[in-house]
PDBQT receptor file of N, H, CA, C and O in Angstrom, charges set to zero:
ATOM      1  N   MET A   1     165.059 205.164 114.490  1.00  0.00    +0.000 N 
ATOM      2  CA  MET A   1     164.975 203.732 114.583  1.00  0.00    +0.000 C 
ATOM      3  C   MET A   1     166.015 203.246 115.592  1.00  0.00    +0.000 C 
ATOM      4  O   MET A   1     167.184 203.627 115.528  1.00  0.00    +0.000 OA
ATOM      5  N   ASN A   2     165.586 202.425 116.494  1.00  0.00    +0.000 N 
ATOM      6  H   ASN A   2     164.637 202.115 116.545  1.00  0.00    +0.000 HD
ATOM      7  CA  ASN A   2     166.468 201.899 117.534  1.00  0.00    +0.000 C 
ATOM      8  C   ASN A   2     167.073 200.578 117.056  1.00  0.00    +0.000 C 
ATOM      9  O   ASN A   2     166.347 199.621 116.787  1.00  0.00    +0.000 OA
ATOM     10  N   THR A   3     168.390 200.529 116.952  1.00  0.00    +0.000 N 
ATOM     11  H   THR A   3     168.980 201.307 117.170  1.00  0.00    +0.000 HD
ATOM     12  CA  THR A   3     169.063 199.312 116.477  1.00  0.00    +0.000 C 
ATOM     13  C   THR A   3     169.730 198.531 117.598  1.00  0.00    +0.000 C 
ATOM     14  O   THR A   3     170.502 197.609 117.336  1.00  0.00    +0.000 OA
ATOM     15  N   ASN A   4     169.441 198.887 118.837  1.00  0.00    +0.000 N 
ATOM     16  H   ASN A   4     168.813 199.636 119.049  1.00  0.00    +0.000 HD
ATOM     17  CA  ASN A   4     170.005 198.157 119.978  1.00  0.00    +0.000 C 
ATOM     18  C   ASN A   4     169.214 196.867 120.182  1.00  0.00    +0.000 C 
ATOM     19  O   ASN A   4     168.084 196.882 120.669  1.00  0.00    +0.000 OA
ATOM     20  N   VAL A   5     169.822 195.778 119.808  1.00  0.00    +0.000 N 
ATOM     21  H   VAL A   5     170.740 195.766 119.413  1.00  0.00    +0.000 HD
ATOM     22  CA  VAL A   5     169.186 194.471 119.967  1.00  0.00    +0.000 C 
ATOM     23  C   VAL A   5     169.995 193.701 120.992  1.00  0.00    +0.000 C 
ATOM     24  O   VAL A   5     171.208 193.540 120.856  1.00  0.00    +0.000 OA
ATOM     25  N   LYS A   6     169.313 193.233 122.006  1.00  0.00    +0.000 N 
ATOM     26  H   LYS A   6     168.327 193.364 122.116  1.00  0.00    +0.000 HD
ATOM     27  CA  LYS A   6     169.991 192.457 123.045  1.00  0.00    +0.000 C 
ATOM     28  C   LYS A   6     170.107 191.004 122.598  1.00  0.00    +0.000 C 
ATOM     29  O   LYS A   6     169.129 190.387 122.177  1.00  0.00    +0.000 OA
ATOM     30  N   ALA A   7     171.296 190.483 122.698  1.00  0.00    +0.000 N 
ATOM     31  H   ALA A   7     172.091 190.985 123.040  1.00  0.00    +0.000 HD
ATOM     32  CA  ALA A   7     171.516 189.074 122.352  1.00  0.00    +0.000 C 
ATOM     33  C   ALA A   7     170.980 188.193 123.472  1.00  0.00    +0.000 C 
ATOM     34  O   ALA A   7     171.081 188.532 124.652  1.00  0.00    +0.000 OA
ATOM     35  N   ILE A   8     170.425 187.090 123.094  1.00  0.00    +0.000 N 
ATOM     36  H   ILE A   8     170.343 186.815 122.136  1.00  0.00    +0.000 HD
ATOM     37  CA  ILE A   8     169.922 186.136 124.078  1.00  0.00    +0.000 C 
ATOM     38  C   ILE A   8     171.083 185.238 124.477  1.00  0.00    +0.000 C 
ATOM     39  O   ILE A   8     171.654 184.535 123.643  1.00  0.00    +0.000 OA
ATOM     40  N   ALA A   9     171.420 185.267 125.737  1.00  0.00    +0.000 N 
ATOM     41  H   ALA A   9     170.956 185.838 126.415  1.00  0.00    +0.000 HD
ATOM     42  CA  ALA A   9     172.553 184.478 126.236  1.00  0.00    +0.000 C 
ATOM     43  C   ALA A   9     172.098 183.050 126.510  1.00  0.00    +0.000 C 
ATOM     44  O   ALA A   9     170.990 182.819 126.994  1.00  0.00    +0.000 OA
ATOM     45  N   ALA A  10     172.961 182.108 126.196  1.00  0.00    +0.000 N 
ATOM     46  H   ALA A  10     173.861 182.296 125.803  1.00  0.00    +0.000 HD
ATOM     47  CA  ALA A  10     172.689 180.704 126.496  1.00  0.00    +0.000 C 
ATOM     48  C   ALA A  10     172.806 180.500 128.003  1.00  0.00    +0.000 C 
ATOM     49  O   ALA A  10     173.663 181.104 128.647  1.00  0.00    +0.000 OA
ATOM     50  N   PRO A  11     171.962 179.666 128.557  1.00  0.00    +0.000 N 
ATOM     51  CA  PRO A  11     172.055 179.419 129.997  1.00  0.00    +0.000 C 
ATOM     52  C   PRO A  11     173.393 178.776 130.353  1.00  0.00    +0.000 C 
ATOM     53  O   PRO A  11     173.872 177.874 129.666  1.00  0.00    +0.000 OA
ATOM     54  N   GLN A  12     173.966 179.249 131.411  1.00  0.00    +0.000 N 
ATOM     55  H   GLN A  12     173.578 179.982 131.969  1.00  0.00    +0.000 HD
ATOM     56  CA  GLN A  12     175.247 178.709 131.842  1.00  0.00    +0.000 C 
ATOM     57  C   GLN A  12     175.009 177.593 132.849  1.00  0.00    +0.000 C 
ATOM     58  O   GLN A  12     174.157 177.698 133.731  1.00  0.00    +0.000 OA
ATOM     59  N   THR A  13     175.773 176.535 132.698  1.00  0.00    +0.000 N 
ATOM     60  H   THR A  13     176.466 176.449 131.981  1.00  0.00    +0.000 HD
ATOM     61  CA  THR A  13     175.656 175.426 133.636  1.00  0.00    +0.000 C 
ATOM     62  C   THR A  13     176.749 175.562 134.683  1.00  0.00    +0.000 C 
ATOM     63  O   THR A  13     177.868 175.991 134.399  1.00  0.00    +0.000 OA
ATOM     64  N   SER A  14     176.401 175.195 135.861  1.00  0.00    +0.000 N 
ATOM     65  H   SER A  14     175.492 174.847 136.091  1.00  0.00    +0.000 HD
ATOM     66  CA  SER A  14     177.365 175.286 136.941  1.00  0.00    +0.000 C 
ATOM     67  C   SER A  14     178.197 174.010 137.021  1.00  0.00    +0.000 C 
ATOM     68  O   SER A  14     177.822 172.972 136.475  1.00  0.00    +0.000 OA
ATOM     69  N   ALA A  15     179.307 174.103 137.697  1.00  0.00    +0.000 N 
ATOM     70  H   ALA A  15     179.612 174.946 138.140  1.00  0.00    +0.000 HD
ATOM     71  CA  ALA A  15     180.165 172.932 137.881  1.00  0.00    +0.000 C 
ATOM     72  C   ALA A  15     179.430 171.856 138.672  1.00  0.00    +0.000 C 
ATOM     73  O   ALA A  15     179.613 170.663 138.429  1.00  0.00    +0.000 OA
ATOM     74  N   ARG A  16     178.604 172.280 139.612  1.00  0.00    +0.000 N 
ATOM     75  H   ARG A  16     178.455 173.249 139.810  1.00  0.00    +0.000 HD
ATOM     76  CA  ARG A  16     177.857 171.297 140.410  1.00  0.00    +0.000 C 
ATOM     77  C   ARG A  16     176.858 170.538 139.545  1.00  0.00    +0.000 C 
ATOM     78  O   ARG A  16     176.687 169.330 139.707  1.00  0.00    +0.000 OA
ATOM     79  N   SER A  17     176.204 171.236 138.636  1.00  0.00    +0.000 N 
ATOM     80  H   SER A  17     176.342 172.217 138.505  1.00  0.00    +0.000 HD
ATOM     81  CA  SER A  17     175.257 170.587 137.739  1.00  0.00    +0.000 C 
ATOM     82  C   SER A  17     175.974 169.573 136.857  1.00  0.00    +0.000 C 
ATOM     83  O   SER A  17     175.471 168.471 136.641  1.00  0.00    +0.000 OA
ATOM     84  N   ASN A  18     177.147 169.939 136.346  1.00  0.00    +0.000 N 
ATOM     85  H   ASN A  18     177.556 170.835 136.522  1.00  0.00    +0.000 HD
ATOM     86  CA  ASN A  18     177.920 169.013 135.525  1.00  0.00    +0.000 C 
ATOM     87  C   ASN A  18     178.360 167.799 136.327  1.00  0.00    +0.000 C 
ATOM     88  O   ASN A  18     178.351 166.680 135.816  1.00  0.00    +0.000 OA
ATOM     89  N   LEU A  19     178.741 168.011 137.574  1.00  0.00    +0.000 N 
ATOM     90  H   LEU A  19     178.747 168.920 137.989  1.00  0.00    +0.000 HD
ATOM     91  CA  LEU A  19     179.165 166.915 138.439  1.00  0.00    +0.000 C 
ATOM     92  C   LEU A  19     178.003 165.971 138.732  1.00  0.00    +0.000 C 
ATOM     93  O   LEU A  19     178.171 164.752 138.714  1.00  0.00    +0.000 OA
ATOM     94  N   LEU A  20     176.832 166.528 139.000  1.00  0.00    +0.000 N 
ATOM     95  H   LEU A  20     176.696 167.519 139.015  1.00  0.00    +0.000 HD
ATOM     96  CA  LEU A  20     175.658 165.693 139.266  1.00  0.00    +0.000 C 
ATOM     97  C   LEU A  20     175.271 164.885 138.022  1.00  0.00    +0.000 C 
ATOM     98  O   LEU A  20     174.887 163.720 138.125  1.00  0.00    +0.000 OA
ATOM     99  N   THR A  21     175.373 165.502 136.875  1.00  0.00    +0.000 N 
ATOM    100  H   THR A  21     175.684 166.448 136.791  1.00  0.00    +0.000 HD
ATOM    101  CA  THR A  21     175.058 164.798 135.630  1.00  0.00    +0.000 C 
ATOM    102  C   THR A  21     176.032 163.644 135.411  1.00  0.00    +0.000 C 
ATOM    103  O   THR A  21     175.615 162.541 135.059  1.00  0.00    +0.000 OA
ATOM    104  N   ALA A  22     177.311 163.888 135.614  1.00  0.00    +0.000 N 
ATOM    105  H   ALA A  22     177.649 164.784 135.900  1.00  0.00    +0.000 HD
ATOM    106  CA  ALA A  22     178.316 162.837 135.451  1.00  0.00    +0.000 C 
ATOM    107  C   ALA A  22     178.114 161.723 136.474  1.00  0.00    +0.000 C 
ATOM    108  O   ALA A  22     178.220 160.545 136.133  1.00  0.00    +0.000 OA
ATOM    109  N   ALA A  23     177.826 162.081 137.714  1.00  0.00    +0.000 N 
ATOM    110  H   ALA A  23     177.739 163.038 137.991  1.00  0.00    +0.000 HD
ATOM    111  CA  ALA A  23     177.610 161.079 138.762  1.00  0.00    +0.000 C 
ATOM    112  C   ALA A  23     176.391 160.218 138.432  1.00  0.00    +0.000 C 
ATOM    113  O   ALA A  23     176.411 159.005 138.640  1.00  0.00    +0.000 OA
ATOM    114  N   PHE A  24     175.343 160.837 137.925  1.00  0.00    +0.000 N 
ATOM    115  H   PHE A  24     175.326 161.823 137.756  1.00  0.00    +0.000 HD
ATOM    116  CA  PHE A  24     174.142 160.085 137.555  1.00  0.00    +0.000 C 
ATOM    117  C   PHE A  24     174.443 159.117 136.413  1.00  0.00    +0.000 C 
ATOM    118  O   PHE A  24     173.990 157.973 136.434  1.00  0.00    +0.000 OA
ATOM    119  N   ALA A  25     175.203 159.569 135.421  1.00  0.00    +0.000 N 
ATOM    120  H   ALA A  25     175.572 160.498 135.404  1.00  0.00    +0.000 HD
ATOM    121  CA  ALA A  25     175.559 158.709 134.289  1.00  0.00    +0.000 C 
ATOM    122  C   ALA A  25     176.393 157.518 134.753  1.00  0.00    +0.000 C 
ATOM    123  O   ALA A  25     176.172 156.393 134.304  1.00  0.00    +0.000 OA
ATOM    124  N   VAL A  26     177.343 157.758 135.643  1.00  0.00    +0.000 N 
ATOM    125  H   VAL A  26     177.522 158.672 136.008  1.00  0.00    +0.000 HD
ATOM    126  CA  VAL A  26     178.176 156.674 136.165  1.00  0.00    +0.000 C 
ATOM    127  C   VAL A  26     177.320 155.690 136.964  1.00  0.00    +0.000 C 
ATOM    128  O   VAL A  26     177.466 154.476 136.824  1.00  0.00    +0.000 OA
ATOM    129  N   LEU A  27     176.438 156.214 137.790  1.00  0.00    +0.000 N 
ATOM    130  H   LEU A  27     176.319 157.201 137.903  1.00  0.00    +0.000 HD
ATOM    131  CA  LEU A  27     175.552 155.360 138.594  1.00  0.00    +0.000 C 
ATOM    132  C   LEU A  27     174.660 154.504 137.700  1.00  0.00    +0.000 C 
ATOM    133  O   LEU A  27     174.477 153.315 137.965  1.00  0.00    +0.000 OA
ATOM    134  N   MET A  28     174.112 155.087 136.661  1.00  0.00    +0.000 N 
ATOM    135  H   MET A  28     174.260 156.052 136.445  1.00  0.00    +0.000 HD
ATOM    136  CA  MET A  28     173.274 154.320 135.744  1.00  0.00    +0.000 C 
ATOM    137  C   MET A  28     174.093 153.253 135.017  1.00  0.00    +0.000 C 
ATOM    138  O   MET A  28     173.630 152.123 134.858  1.00  0.00    +0.000 OA
ATOM    139  N   GLY A  29     175.292 153.593 134.579  1.00  0.00    +0.000 N 
ATOM    140  H   GLY A  29     175.668 154.511 134.709  1.00  0.00    +0.000 HD
ATOM    141  CA  GLY A  29     176.151 152.626 133.897  1.00  0.00    +0.000 C 
ATOM    142  C   GLY A  29     176.516 151.454 134.781  1.00  0.00    +0.000 C 
ATOM    143  O   GLY A  29     176.444 150.300 134.357  1.00  0.00    +0.000 OA
ATOM    144  N   VAL A  30     176.908 151.749 136.010  1.00  0.00    +0.000 N 
ATOM    145  H   VAL A  30     176.967 152.686 136.354  1.00  0.00    +0.000 HD
ATOM    146  CA  VAL A  30     177.262 150.684 136.958  1.00  0.00    +0.000 C 
ATOM    147  C   VAL A  30     176.033 149.831 137.269  1.00  0.00    +0.000 C 
ATOM    148  O   VAL A  30     176.131 148.609 137.377  1.00  0.00    +0.000 OA
ATOM    149  N   GLY A  31     174.895 150.467 137.409  1.00  0.00    +0.000 N 
ATOM    150  H   GLY A  31     174.815 151.460 137.321  1.00  0.00    +0.000 HD
ATOM    151  CA  GLY A  31     173.663 149.726 137.678  1.00  0.00    +0.000 C 
ATOM    152  C   GLY A  31     173.305 148.779 136.543  1.00  0.00    +0.000 C 
ATOM    153  O   GLY A  31     172.915 147.635 136.776  1.00  0.00    +0.000 OA
ATOM    154  N   ILE A  32     173.440 149.263 135.314  1.00  0.00    +0.000 N 
ATOM    155  H   ILE A  32     173.757 150.192 135.125  1.00  0.00    +0.000 HD
ATOM    156  CA  ILE A  32     173.140 148.408 134.165  1.00  0.00    +0.000 C 
ATOM    157  C   ILE A  32     174.102 147.226 134.106  1.00  0.00    +0.000 C 
ATOM    158  O   ILE A  32     173.680 146.092 133.879  1.00  0.00    +0.000 OA
ATOM    159  N   ILE A  33     175.371 147.481 134.307  1.00  0.00    +0.000 N 
ATOM    160  H   ILE A  33     175.714 148.402 134.491  1.00  0.00    +0.000 HD
ATOM    161  CA  ILE A  33     176.363 146.395 134.289  1.00  0.00    +0.000 C 
ATOM    162  C   ILE A  33     176.085 145.404 135.416  1.00  0.00    +0.000 C 
ATOM    163  O   ILE A  33     176.193 144.194 135.215  1.00  0.00    +0.000 OA
ATOM    164  N   PHE A  34     175.729 145.903 136.597  1.00  0.00    +0.000 N 
ATOM    165  H   PHE A  34     175.642 146.886 136.760  1.00  0.00    +0.000 HD
ATOM    166  CA  PHE A  34     175.435 145.033 137.736  1.00  0.00    +0.000 C 
ATOM    167  C   PHE A  34     174.230 144.146 137.454  1.00  0.00    +0.000 C 
ATOM    168  O   PHE A  34     174.264 142.943 137.712  1.00  0.00    +0.000 OA
ATOM    169  N   VAL A  35     173.172 144.738 136.929  1.00  0.00    +0.000 N 
ATOM    170  H   VAL A  35     173.145 145.716 136.721  1.00  0.00    +0.000 HD
ATOM    171  CA  VAL A  35     171.952 143.967 136.659  1.00  0.00    +0.000 C 
ATOM    172  C   VAL A  35     172.195 142.940 135.562  1.00  0.00    +0.000 C 
ATOM    173  O   VAL A  35     171.784 141.787 135.693  1.00  0.00    +0.000 OA
ATOM    174  N   THR A  36     172.858 143.345 134.482  1.00  0.00    +0.000 N 
ATOM    175  H   THR A  36     173.192 144.282 134.376  1.00  0.00    +0.000 HD
ATOM    176  CA  THR A  36     173.098 142.383 133.398  1.00  0.00    +0.000 C 
ATOM    177  C   THR A  36     174.093 141.309 133.798  1.00  0.00    +0.000 C 
ATOM    178  O   THR A  36     174.098 140.225 133.214  1.00  0.00    +0.000 OA
ATOM    179  N   GLY A  37     174.925 141.588 134.770  1.00  0.00    +0.000 N 
ATOM    180  H   GLY A  37     174.921 142.469 135.244  1.00  0.00    +0.000 HD
ATOM    181  CA  GLY A  37     175.863 140.573 135.234  1.00  0.00    +0.000 C 
ATOM    182  C   GLY A  37     175.190 139.464 136.023  1.00  0.00    +0.000 C 
ATOM    183  O   GLY A  37     175.745 138.373 136.147  1.00  0.00    +0.000 OA
ATOM    184  N   HIS A  38     174.005 139.724 136.556  1.00  0.00    +0.000 N 
ATOM    185  H   HIS A  38     173.554 140.611 136.455  1.00  0.00    +0.000 HD
ATOM    186  CA  HIS A  38     173.311 138.730 137.365  1.00  0.00    +0.000 C 
ATOM    187  C   HIS A  38     172.148 138.052 136.654  1.00  0.00    +0.000 C 
ATOM    188  O   HIS A  38     171.489 137.186 137.230  1.00  0.00    +0.000 OA
ATOM    189  N   VAL A  39     171.895 138.432 135.427  1.00  0.00    +0.000 N 
ATOM    190  H   VAL A  39     172.430 139.135 134.959  1.00  0.00    +0.000 HD
ATOM    191  CA  VAL A  39     170.786 137.826 134.692  1.00  0.00    +0.000 C 
ATOM    192  C   VAL A  39     171.281 136.549 133.997  1.00  0.00    +0.000 C 
ATOM    193  O   VAL A  39     172.460 136.422 133.668  1.00  0.00    +0.000 OA
ATOM    194  N   GLN A  40     170.387 135.645 133.792  1.00  0.00    +0.000 N 
ATOM    195  H   GLN A  40     169.429 135.749 134.060  1.00  0.00    +0.000 HD
ATOM    196  CA  GLN A  40     170.740 134.411 133.092  1.00  0.00    +0.000 C 
ATOM    197  C   GLN A  40     171.125 134.730 131.655  1.00  0.00    +0.000 C 
ATOM    198  O   GLN A  40     170.558 135.638 131.047  1.00  0.00    +0.000 OA
ATOM    199  N   ALA A  41     172.080 133.993 131.113  1.00  0.00    +0.000 N 
ATOM    200  H   ALA A  41     172.540 133.255 131.607  1.00  0.00    +0.000 HD
ATOM    201  CA  ALA A  41     172.590 134.264 129.772  1.00  0.00    +0.000 C 
ATOM    202  C   ALA A  41     171.496 134.167 128.711  1.00  0.00    +0.000 C 
ATOM    203  O   ALA A  41     171.462 134.976 127.784  1.00  0.00    +0.000 OA
ATOM    204  N   ALA A  42     170.616 133.203 128.835  1.00  0.00    +0.000 N 
ATOM    205  H   ALA A  42     170.643 132.546 129.588  1.00  0.00    +0.000 HD
ATOM    206  CA  ALA A  42     169.556 133.036 127.833  1.00  0.00    +0.000 C 
ATOM    207  C   ALA A  42     168.596 134.226 127.850  1.00  0.00    +0.000 C 
ATOM    208  O   ALA A  42     168.175 134.705 126.797  1.00  0.00    +0.000 OA
ATOM    209  N   ALA A  43     168.252 134.697 129.048  1.00  0.00    +0.000 N 
ATOM    210  H   ALA A  43     168.594 134.307 129.904  1.00  0.00    +0.000 HD
ATOM    211  CA  ALA A  43     167.334 135.833 129.155  1.00  0.00    +0.000 C 
ATOM    212  C   ALA A  43     167.962 137.095 128.577  1.00  0.00    +0.000 C 
ATOM    213  O   ALA A  43     167.283 137.879 127.913  1.00  0.00    +0.000 OA
ATOM    214  N   LEU A  44     169.250 137.296 128.822  1.00  0.00    +0.000 N 
ATOM    215  H   LEU A  44     169.802 136.660 129.361  1.00  0.00    +0.000 HD
ATOM    216  CA  LEU A  44     169.952 138.460 128.289  1.00  0.00    +0.000 C 
ATOM    217  C   LEU A  44     170.037 138.373 126.766  1.00  0.00    +0.000 C 
ATOM    218  O   LEU A  44     169.838 139.372 126.075  1.00  0.00    +0.000 OA
ATOM    219  N   HIS A  45     170.325 137.202 126.252  1.00  0.00    +0.000 N 
ATOM    220  H   HIS A  45     170.486 136.391 126.813  1.00  0.00    +0.000 HD
ATOM    221  CA  HIS A  45     170.394 137.023 124.806  1.00  0.00    +0.000 C 
ATOM    222  C   HIS A  45     169.039 137.286 124.163  1.00  0.00    +0.000 C 
ATOM    223  O   HIS A  45     168.955 137.960 123.137  1.00  0.00    +0.000 OA
ATOM    224  N   ASP A  46     167.981 136.755 124.765  1.00  0.00    +0.000 N 
ATOM    225  H   ASP A  46     168.050 136.207 125.599  1.00  0.00    +0.000 HD
ATOM    226  CA  ASP A  46     166.646 136.952 124.206  1.00  0.00    +0.000 C 
ATOM    227  C   ASP A  46     166.257 138.427 124.196  1.00  0.00    +0.000 C 
ATOM    228  O   ASP A  46     165.666 138.905 123.229  1.00  0.00    +0.000 OA
ATOM    229  N   ALA A  47     166.580 139.142 125.252  1.00  0.00    +0.000 N 
ATOM    230  H   ALA A  47     167.061 138.753 126.038  1.00  0.00    +0.000 HD
ATOM    231  CA  ALA A  47     166.262 140.572 125.306  1.00  0.00    +0.000 C 
ATOM    232  C   ALA A  47     167.042 141.345 124.256  1.00  0.00    +0.000 C 
ATOM    233  O   ALA A  47     166.484 142.198 123.567  1.00  0.00    +0.000 OA
ATOM    234  N   ALA A  48     168.322 141.051 124.131  1.00  0.00    +0.000 N 
ATOM    235  H   ALA A  48     168.775 140.358 124.691  1.00  0.00    +0.000 HD
ATOM    236  CA  ALA A  48     169.144 141.731 123.135  1.00  0.00    +0.000 C 
ATOM    237  C   ALA A  48     168.683 141.361 121.729  1.00  0.00    +0.000 C 
ATOM    238  O   ALA A  48     168.671 142.205 120.833  1.00  0.00    +0.000 OA
ATOM    239  N   HIS A  49     168.310 140.122 121.540  1.00  0.00    +0.000 N 
ATOM    240  H   HIS A  49     168.319 139.436 122.268  1.00  0.00    +0.000 HD
ATOM    241  CA  HIS A  49     167.840 139.650 120.242  1.00  0.00    +0.000 C 
ATOM    242  C   HIS A  49     166.579 140.391 119.824  1.00  0.00    +0.000 C 
ATOM    243  O   HIS A  49     166.459 140.815 118.675  1.00  0.00    +0.000 OA
ATOM    244  N   ASP A  50     165.640 140.550 120.750  1.00  0.00    +0.000 N 
ATOM    245  H   ASP A  50     165.738 140.205 121.684  1.00  0.00    +0.000 HD
ATOM    246  CA  ASP A  50     164.403 141.266 120.445  1.00  0.00    +0.000 C 
ATOM    247  C   ASP A  50     164.669 142.735 120.126  1.00  0.00    +0.000 C 
ATOM    248  O   ASP A  50     164.032 143.302 119.239  1.00  0.00    +0.000 OA
ATOM    249  N   VAL A  51     165.597 143.347 120.837  1.00  0.00    +0.000 N 
ATOM    250  H   VAL A  51     166.115 142.887 121.558  1.00  0.00    +0.000 HD
ATOM    251  CA  VAL A  51     165.934 144.746 120.572  1.00  0.00    +0.000 C 
ATOM    252  C   VAL A  51     166.574 144.872 119.201  1.00  0.00    +0.000 C 
ATOM    253  O   VAL A  51     166.281 145.811 118.461  1.00  0.00    +0.000 OA
ATOM    254  N   ARG A  52     167.444 143.937 118.857  1.00  0.00    +0.000 N 
ATOM    255  H   ARG A  52     167.683 143.174 119.458  1.00  0.00    +0.000 HD
ATOM    256  CA  ARG A  52     168.077 143.975 117.532  1.00  0.00    +0.000 C 
ATOM    257  C   ARG A  52     167.030 143.911 116.427  1.00  0.00    +0.000 C 
ATOM    258  O   ARG A  52     167.103 144.660 115.453  1.00  0.00    +0.000 OA
ATOM    259  N   HIS A  53     166.065 143.023 116.577  1.00  0.00    +0.000 N 
ATOM    260  H   HIS A  53     166.005 142.415 117.369  1.00  0.00    +0.000 HD
ATOM    261  CA  HIS A  53     165.018 142.916 115.566  1.00  0.00    +0.000 C 
ATOM    262  C   HIS A  53     164.144 144.173 115.548  1.00  0.00    +0.000 C 
ATOM    263  O   HIS A  53     163.751 144.626 114.473  1.00  0.00    +0.000 OA
ATOM    264  N   ALA A  54     163.839 144.730 116.688  1.00  0.00    +0.000 N 
ATOM    265  H   ALA A  54     164.158 144.361 117.561  1.00  0.00    +0.000 HD
ATOM    266  CA  ALA A  54     162.989 145.922 116.754  1.00  0.00    +0.000 C 
ATOM    267  C   ALA A  54     163.641 147.124 116.090  1.00  0.00    +0.000 C 
ATOM    268  O   ALA A  54     162.947 147.962 115.515  1.00  0.00    +0.000 OA
ATOM    269  N   THR A  55     164.972 147.222 116.161  1.00  0.00    +0.000 N 
ATOM    270  H   THR A  55     165.536 146.541 116.629  1.00  0.00    +0.000 HD
ATOM    271  CA  THR A  55     165.679 148.361 115.571  1.00  0.00    +0.000 C 
ATOM    272  C   THR A  55     166.101 148.082 114.132  1.00  0.00    +0.000 C 
ATOM    273  O   THR A  55     166.657 148.960 113.472  1.00  0.00    +0.000 OA
ATOM    274  N   GLY A  56     165.844 146.872 113.638  1.00  0.00    +0.000 N 
ATOM    275  H   GLY A  56     165.393 146.159 114.174  1.00  0.00    +0.000 HD
ATOM    276  CA  GLY A  56     166.185 146.542 112.267  1.00  0.00    +0.000 C 
ATOM    277  C   GLY A  56     167.642 146.173 112.068  1.00  0.00    +0.000 C 
ATOM    278  O   GLY A  56     168.112 146.114 110.932  1.00  0.00    +0.000 OA
ATOM    279  N   PHE A  57     168.358 145.927 113.140  1.00  0.00    +0.000 N 
ATOM    280  H   PHE A  57     167.976 145.975 114.063  1.00  0.00    +0.000 HD
ATOM    281  CA  PHE A  57     169.779 145.551 113.045  1.00  0.00    +0.000 C 
ATOM    282  C   PHE A  57     169.857 144.053 112.792  1.00  0.00    +0.000 C 
ATOM    283  O   PHE A  57     169.252 143.275 113.530  1.00  0.00    +0.000 OA
ATOM    284  N   PRO A  58     170.591 143.631 111.762  1.00  0.00    +0.000 N 
ATOM    285  CA  PRO A  58     170.686 142.193 111.500  1.00  0.00    +0.000 C 
ATOM    286  C   PRO A  58     171.491 141.476 112.565  1.00  0.00    +0.000 C 
ATOM    287  O   PRO A  58     172.563 141.944 112.948  1.00  0.00    +0.000 OA
ATOM    288  N   CYS A  59     171.003 140.371 113.040  1.00  0.00    +0.000 N 
ATOM    289  H   CYS A  59     170.132 139.991 112.729  1.00  0.00    +0.000 HD
ATOM    290  CA  CYS A  59     171.719 139.661 114.102  1.00  0.00    +0.000 C 
ATOM    291  C   CYS A  59     172.025 138.223 113.733  1.00  0.00    +0.000 C 
ATOM    292  O   CYS A  59     172.796 137.565 114.432  1.00  0.00    +0.000 OA
ATOM    293  N   HIS A  60     171.446 137.718 112.658  1.00  0.00    +0.000 N 
ATOM    294  H   HIS A  60     170.821 138.252 112.090  1.00  0.00    +0.000 HD
ATOM    295  CA  HIS A  60     171.796 136.381 112.205  1.00  0.00    +0.000 C 
ATOM    296  C   HIS A  60     171.388 136.184 110.784  1.00  0.00    +0.000 C 
ATOM    297  O   HIS A  60     171.603 135.110 110.224  1.00  0.00    +0.000 OA
TER     298      HIS A  60
């Protein structure tokens, strides 16, 4: 009986992949802040209000 079992190695991520992931996250965050900074307050409130109700989070 052969008991040599090869372990399955987890894929290794490269430093470049981690850097690209971080850069994308920062870009998305800045983009969201930029867009919400230019929207009218009532429109932003209404959108957030609808999301709160959709997720079941009490808002008032």
